[in-house]
N, C-alpha and C positions, 0 to 999 in steps of 0.2 A: 567869254572866258569864265564868267561867274557861273553860268549854266553848267559848263563842263566841270568846274570845281565842285558844284553842288552834286552832280551825278557821281563823281568819284567819291565824295564823302558819304553818299547814301548807299553805294554799291555793297559794301561789306554787310550793312544791316539787311539789305534785300536778300543777299546770299544766305544769311543766317535764317531769315524767315522762310525763304523759298529755295532750299538747297537743290542743286543739280544732282540727281542720283542716277546711277547706271542700272538699268533694268536687270534683275537677277536671272531672268529667263534666257538671256543671250549666252550661247556657248561660244567662247572666243578661241577654242582650241583650233590651231592651224591644221589644215588637211593637206596631204601631199597633192601637188597639182600635176595635171597631165599636160605635156607639151602638145600644141596643136599640130596636126598632120598637114604638112605643106610640101609642095614639089620644089619650090625655090628655097634656097638657104640664105635668108638675109643675114647680114652681120648685125651684131648687137646694137650698133648705133643707127642702123637704117630706120627711117621713119619719116613722118608719122605713119601709124598703122590704123587702118579703118577695119573694124570688125562688124559684120552684119549677121543677124540671126533672123531667119524667116520662121514665122509662126502661123498656124491655121487654128482659128478660134471659133467654136460654134456660137451662133448669135446669142443664145441664152447665157453664155458664159463671158461675154465681152466686157461687161461692167467690172466684174470681179477680176478679169484678166488685166484690164487697164489700171485698176487700183493696185494690184500686185506689182505691176511694172513700175510704179513709182518707187517701190522699195528696191526693185532691181536697179533702177537708176541710182539710188543712193549707194548701193553696193558697188556698181561699176565706177562711180566717182570716187568712192572711198578707196578703191583698189588701184586707182591711177587714171581713169578716163578723164579727159578734160572737156569733152563734148559728148552729149548723149541725145538720142532722139527715138521716138517711136512713131512709125508711119503706117497708115492704113492704105492698102491697095485699092484704088478707085475702080479698077477693072475686076477685082475679086475681093469683095467686101469682108470676107472671112480671113483674109491674109493680112498679116502685119509684119513689118520689118523693123527690128531694133537695130540701131546703129550706135557705135561709140568709137571714139578716137583716143589713142594713147600716143605718147610722144615718140616711142621707138619700139623696135622689136624686143629689146631687152626689158623694157617697161611692160610689155604685154606678157612676156614670160613670167615676170615677177608678179603680175596681176593674178596669174594662176596659182602662185605660191601663197598669195595673201588670203585665200579662201578659208573661211572658218566654218565650224560645224553649223552655226546658225545660218550663215549665208548659203551654205550648200543646201540646207532644208528649203530655203526660199527658192533657190534656183531649180531644185527638183520639181517644185510646183509648176514652174513655167516651162521646164523641159518637156513636159508631157504634151505641150502644144507645138513643139518644134516640127516644121514641115520637113518630112523626110526627103522630099524631092529637091530641097534647096539647103536646108540646115544652116550650119555656121560657115561663114567665109571670112578670109583674111585678105586684105588688100594693102599693098605697100605704095606709098606715094611715088608717082612716076618721076618726081623730081628729087628723090632720094638717090644716093649713089647706087644702092642695090635695086632701085625701082625699075631700072631699064635692063636688069639682068634677064637672061632667058635660059631656059633649060636646054642642055645639049645632050644628045643621045648617050654619050659615055658617062653621064652622071656629073660631069663638071659643070660649073656655073660660068657662063661667058658674059662679060659686061660689054655693053656698047660704049665705046669711047669716042665715037665719031664727033669731030669738031665741026661746029657750024661756022 
């Protein structure tokens, strides 16, 4: 308890000596977000949602790409992702898959609305590497109420309600 009390007593002095400052170069202006293009129409509460982004990165740019992706991780987490990963394809070494999970479809849509001018600049750098053959994909948990929905020809969404 004494150590904790000492830390609490010293904290204001440390804050005065080493203040936390917000970098001036960040532009926090919110940008209009685009809704993802999907075939199924999940409800707002459906989730969790897994998003994957496939990238193709030339060997000579991999180090810089990996370093930049650490900042992308921070952006994804700041805007709502609770899990994030970057994986390299063992069969195609120039291919990387970014994965992140958000709690619901509504949270993912809000994630698009939380993009700032600075984060957009960061994402523009990595978008140049997006693999056009795979790109961005959205997955809804199969155990979510909307996860077992399927597309029906007339545009309606039909849910499987089969009891086990």
